N, C-alpha and C positions, 0 to 999 in steps of 0.2 A: 646743712645739718646743724652747724654751730648756732645759726639764728633760731632754728626750731628748738634747740635745747634751751636757749635763753627764754624763749616764749613759754615753753612748758615750765620752766623753773619759776617764772613770775606768776604764772597761772596757779601753780601749786602753792607758792608762798602766800598768795592772796586767797587761797582756798576757793578758787573760781569766782572771786568777786569781780574781777576786771574783764570787760569786753575788750575788743581790739583798740579803741581810742585810748584807754588808760594804759594798756599794755604797751602801745607804741610810745606814749609819753614816758613811761617807766624805762623803756629801752634807751630813749634819748638821754634820760638822766643818768643812766649807767654807761653813757658814752658809746652806745652801740648805734652806729650810723645806718639808718634804714628808713625807707619811705613808709608812710602810713598805709598806702594801698598794698604794698607788699606784705605788711603784717596782717592786714585784713584778709588777703587772699590765702596766705599760708594757714591762718587759723581756720578759715572755712574749709580748706582742703583736708585739714587734719582733725576736723570736728572739735576744735577747742573753742568753747564759748562760755559766756558768763552764765551763772546759774539762773534758772527760770523764775517766773513769777508765780505767786500763789495768792489765795484768798486769806483774809485774816478775820479774826473774831472781834466784834466791837466790844469796847470796854466801858464806854461812857454811860453814866447814869445821871441824866440831867433832869429827870422828872421829880423834882424835890421842891420844897417850899423855902429853901435856904436863900439868903441874899446873894445877888449876883453882881460882880463888878462890871464897870464900864469897859469897853474895849479901847483902852489907852494905846495899845499897839497899832491897831488899824492897819495891819499888814506892812508896817514899816520894818522890814526884816533886815536892814543894813545899818545898825548903829555905828557911830563914828569911832568908837573905842571899846575896849573890853569892859565887862561887868557894868554895863548900862541897862541891858535888857536880857533877861533869861526867860526861857520858856520851859514848860513841863508837861508831861503826858504819861499815860500808863498803857502798856500793852501786855498780852499774855502769850505764854508759850506752852504747848502741850507736852506732857510727859506721862509715862505709865502710872505714876503716882497721883496724877491730877495736874491742874493748871499751876504754872509758875507765873507770877505777875512781876513785871519790871516797871519801875517808875524812874524817869530820868529828868535831869535839869541840864539844859543846853544854854551856853552863852551864844547869843545870836551873832556877835561880832565875828568870832572865829569858827562858829559851829561846833565848838568843843563840848564834849559831855563833861561837865564839872561836878556832877553829883548823880548818884543812882542808888537804888535800893531794890531788893527782891524779896518776895515773900509768898506764902501759900494763899493769902487772902488779899483782896483788893480793898484795903481799908485806908482811912485817913492817915494812919500811922505810917503807911508805906510812903506817901508823898511827903510827910513830915520828915522822915528819915532822909529822903533824897535831897530835900532842900537844906536840911541841917548839915549833911556832908558837904554840899556845895558851899555853904556859908563858912564852915571852918577851913575849907581849902582856899577860898578866895578872899574872904573878908571885904566885900564890896563897900563902897561908900554909900551913905544915905541917899535914898531916892531912886534906887534901882527899881525897874518895872519887872514884875514877875507875871508872865502871861500863861494862861492855861485855858482849857475848855471849861464848861460850866458843871463838870462832874461834882457829885456830892462830896467827894474827898477834898477837892480844892475849895469848895464853898463852905466847908465845915467850920464851925467856930474855932476849933483848935488850930487849923491851918491858917486861918485869917489872923488869929492872934500871934502866930509865929511870924507872919509877914510884918505885922506892926512892931513886934519886938526887934526885928532887924531893920526897921525903918524902910521897908520895901513897899512899893505901891502895886496893889493887885490889879490885874487886867484879865478880862475873859473874852473868849470868842463869842460871836453870836450863836444862838442855839442851833445846832444841826449844821453848822458851817465849818467843815473841816479845813477849808482853805485859810481860815483865820489863824490856824496853828499848823501851817503847812510844813514848817521845818522839822518838827518832831514827827509828823506823819512820814516825812521822807526818811528820817533816820530809822524809824522802825521798819520801813519797807526795805531799806538797805540791809539791815540786820537779818531779816527773815529771808530775803531773796539770796543774799550773797553768802550767808553762812548757815542758816537753820533749815532752809528748804531741803527736804528729803532726808533729814536726820531724825532718828528715833531715840528718845531718851528714856532709859529705864527708871531713872530717878531725877528728882528736882536738882540734886547736887550736880549731876552730870550737865544738866542744862545751864545751871549757874556758872559752872566753869567755862562752858563754851561762850556764854554771853560776856563774861569778864574778859576772856581772851580777845574776843572781837572788839570790845570797846577800847581795849589797849591798842589794837591795830588801827582802829578808826581814828583815835586821837592822835597817834604818833606817826602813822605811816600812810593811811589811806588818802589818795588824791581826791580832792574836792573840787568839782568843776566851778563852783561859785567863788572859790578862793584861788583861781588861776592855777588849778591842778597842783596845789600843795596840800599838806596835811593840816588839820586845825592847829596843832601845836606849833608847827613850823610857821604858819601864817602869823600867829600871835607873837612868836619870838622875833620874827622879822620886824613887826610893827614896834615892839618894845625897843629894839636896838635903834630904830630910826628916830624914836621919840625920846630916848634917853631918860633922864630922871623924871620927866613929866609923865612917863607911862606907869610909874609906881602908884 
């Protein structure tokens, strides 16, 4: 019963985000000695499971005559240090007031969300605001690669001018190829499956609050399998401690 209480507590804390593999790892981090098979069996017996999958609305508008950047990233999703490669994308969330659009900027090194913006319309200003937030928070060195899809928001003259102003190099996925920007696709999938699935929002404000809460959880606490089951912020902090002044 004590173990079941621990499992239910973690499941509640993560709002159903974790299945048995992550719950088992979280138990071990909390010094609860238990085998993974026992956790899997108990969760199955008590119908404790991660939130289910759902379909999503496409947001990319790439049928435009604007210039398109070369794919500099070329699916090299593991840079050697922070603030060398960022990726961006847009998704939408349904509310009773209408769609809420979310634009994010992710540092590929730690998978941390370093900038975001939300609004009622899917405009170039949305992605400009997300990138501006990321730049003010991180102040990266010149030459950073910013990768996105070929959406008109990212291809716009205003957004491209912002990249040049911050000495960033633009990179874009091949048309219709979501795998070229798989990290942001995965982030949006996690947000919608782990937190938003099954929720109904009367207002955009309610949806914004839920998204901001999840982004904080994702950056600070959520275990990331590609980071050795640590959170994005913990992964980066460990790297900076190991590399000392050179990490600045």
